[in-house]
N, C-alpha and C positions, 0 to 999 in steps of 0.2 A: 503493499500499500504505499509505504513511504517513497518507493522508487517511482511509482505512477505519479504521485503528487509533485515530486521534483522534476520529473520528465514534463509534465504539464506546465508547470510554473517556468521551467527553462524554455520551452516551447513559446509560452506567451511572452516572455521577455525578449527573445530573439525576434519574433514576428513583429513586436512594437518598436524594436529598434530599427527594423529595416524599412519602415515607412509604409507597411501594408495596410494598417489600420487607419491611420491619419495621413491624407494626402498633403504633399508638400506645397502645393500651390492651390489656388482657389478654383472653383468650378465655373465662375462667371468668366467668360473669355475676355472682357475687357479689364477686369481686375487681374486675371492670369497674366495678360499681356504686359500690364504695369509691374507686376511682381518680377517677370523674366527680365524686363528691362533693367530694373533695380540690381538684379542679382548679376547681370553681365557688366554693368557699370562698376560693381564692386570688384568683379574680376579683373576689370581693365586697370584699376587702380593698384593692383597689387605690385606691378613692376616699380611704380613710383614710391610705394611704401618701402619695398625692399631697397631701393637705392637711397632713400632717406635713412633707413636703419643702419646701413653699412657706410654712410656718409659718401656716397659715390656722386651725389649731386652738387658738391661743393667744387668751387673752381680749383683747377690743378695751377699751383704757382711755380712749378718746376719748369725749367727750360728744356727745349728739346734737344739741346746739345750741351756738352759740358764745358765750363769754363774753367780757366786755369786759377785766377783769382790773384796770382802774384805777378811780379814785374818780369817781363820777358826782355 
């Protein structure tokens, strides 16, 4: 009996986490379109956030060639 209850509860948890019970987007086509646009805009800004986190969006002050710095 304990194995049956454990199997049923595990099955319920796995099915609930996969999105089968609750849909991710609305059933209304206009609302679903708006949700998909917002989601795609979030994915588009991931690259900007990644560059900001790693500070790749800052200007580079290094010269493209080495300078001696001393008297020649």
